N, C-alpha and C positions, 0 to 999 in steps of 0.2 A: 494876492500876489499877481502882479502884471508883468508883462514882458514887452519891450518895445520891438519894433521891426528888426532892429539890428541884433536882437537876441540878448541885449543887456537889461538888467533889472534897474528900474528907476532908482535914483539915489535916495536914501533915507539916512538920517543920522544913525551912526553905528552904536548899538548898545554893547555893554561889556560882554565878551564872549561867554563868560561863566554864567551870566544871566540868561543868555540865549539857550545855552545847553540845558540849564535848569528848567526852562520853559518848554523843552522838547523841540527847539528850533535849531537847525543846522548852524554851526559856527560860520559857514560861508554864506548864509542867507543875508541879503542886503535890503530886504523889505522892512516895513515899519512894524516891529513886534508889539507896539502899543495898541495896534488895531486888533480887536478880539478875534476877528475872522482869520487873522494870520497866525493865531496860536492854536496849540493842540487842544481839541475838545476833550472833555472829561467823559469818555465813552469807552466801551470795550473794543477789542480788536475786531470782533465780529460786527460791530456797529459802524466801524470805520469805512467810509465810502471813498477814501483817497488811496492812491497807489503811486509808488515810485518805480519807474521802469528804466532800467539802465542797460547799457550795451547796445544802444541803438546806432544805426548808421550815422556818420558825422553830418550828412546832409538831410537828416530827417526833417520833414515839414508836418504841419497839421494834416495835410491831405494824406501823406503816406502813413503817418501814425494812426490816425483815426480810421483810415481805410482798412486797417487790419482788425478793427473791432466791429463785429457784426452779430446781430441777434443776441445782444447783451442788455443794453439799456441806454437811456439818455445821458449825454455827457454834460456835466455842469461846468467844468473848468478844465482847461488844458494849458500847461506851461512847459515849453521845451527849453531845456538847458543845453546849449551847444557845447562842443568839445572845448576843453581848456588845456591846451598843450603845455602851458606854463606849469601846470600841476600834474602833468603826465597823463591827462585824460584825453584820449583820442577818439572816443565815441561819445555820442550824445546821450542825454537822459531826459526823462519827462515826468511831470506830475499829471495824473489824470484822476479827476473826481467825478463820480456818478451822482445823479440826483437821488436815486433810491438805494436803500440798503440791499434790497433783493437783487438789483442789477450788480452791485458791487460784489455780493456773494457769488453770483453766477460767474463773474469775471475771475474771481479768486479760485473758485472750484475748477475752472477750465484751464487757467494759465498760471496760477499762483505757485510760488516756490513753497511747496507744502500743501497746495490745494489738492482736491480729491482726484482730479484727472491729470493734472500737470502736463497738459499738452504744450507743444512748443509755440511760443508767441513770436512769429516771424515778421519782421519789418524790413523791406528791401531784401538784402541777402544775408541778414544777421538774425540769429535767434536771441532775443532780448530776455532779460531777467525781470520778472514781475514780483515785487515785494509790497507789503503793506507800508504805506507812508507812515513814518513815526510821528509826523504832525497830523493828528487825526482830524477828520472832518465828518460831522454827522450828516444824516440824510437831510435834504433840503425841503422846506415847507413852501413849495410853490405849486400853483395849479398844474394839473396833469398835462395841459396843452402847451406849457412853456417849453422852449427848446432853444438850442444854439442856431437853428435854422430860421431865418426871418424871410417871410414872403411879402412882397410889395406889388400891388397890381394897380394899373391906371393907364391913362392915355400915354402914348409913346413920348409925347412932349414933356410929361411929368415924371415918367419912369425911365430915367437915363442912367446907365451904369456909371459913367464917368462922373456925372453930377452927384450921384448918391455916394459913391466912394469918396469923392472930395469932401462931402459933408461929414461923413463918418470920420475921416482922417483928421479933419479940423477940430473935432470935438472929443475924440477918445482914441485910446490905443487899442488896436485889434490885430488878431491874426486870422486871415481869411483862408478857409480851406479851398473853396471854389465858389463861383457864381454861375448859376444856371439861368439862361435867358430863354423864356418861352416866347416864341415869335408872335407878333400881333398880325392880324389879318386885315389888310387894307388900311387906307388913311384914317387916322383918328381911332383906330381899333385899340383894344385893350392889350397891354403887354404885362407879363408877370415876371418878376425877378425873384430868384431864390438866393439869398446870401447865406452861405454855409460858414459861419464863424467857428473859431476854435473853441469858444466858450459861450455859455449863456451869461455867466457872471461878468458884468461890466462890459459886455460886448453886444450880443443880440439884444440883451435886456436894455442896454443904454440906447441902442439904435432905434428900438421900438418906440420909446417915449415921444420924441419930437415928431415922428411920422404918424403915430396913431391919432386919428381925428383930423389930420390935414385934409383939406378939401380936395376931392378928386382922387384920393388914394384909399385903397383897402389894404390893411396891414394885419398880418397874423403870423403866428409861429407854425412852421411846418414840422413834418416828422423828421426826427433825427435818424440818419441812416445807420447809426450804431445800435438802434433798438432792435 
């Protein structure tokens, strides 16, 4: 499930609402339910690594949302649903998926509606509601060093923020949390950029592929601040 910069879901042919509901998919979902990864996994609630967070500020961004998640675990996927005033929805909502079941359980215990601690999950000036997403997602089988943070290092002439952002935007849809520029020292010195994407899935994962192995660049995944 991807989201374009405007906050709208890319168009896919609409399946009958009854079939979507039977498959555990929201009747308002506009993604392609024929893709297995968009359907609910056959797992228990405790194994579900996906959450639906509602009651978020209308102007919620990847930065403000994920900035509220610390000491939990790596984020696999983030999708923000903006307010829909036509349906009487004046707050935003978000889908957040963790890589590991342990991280998901930690998040649920701390903030879940029915979790062990039930602490307030505050984003901006609102206390949001954390629920298990009914479209279940299992833990992800990726190496431990994979994350939504992509680090690129090389000479200043090769590691340019505008050039790289232009390349990313030309090849895939992404939500960028922030970009950290570590300054280079002197002419021809090495510069390092940290791209904090909203998701690993289809974002930092996709950005990594064409850059890895490119002459003059070192590319690796950095630590997710949500860990």
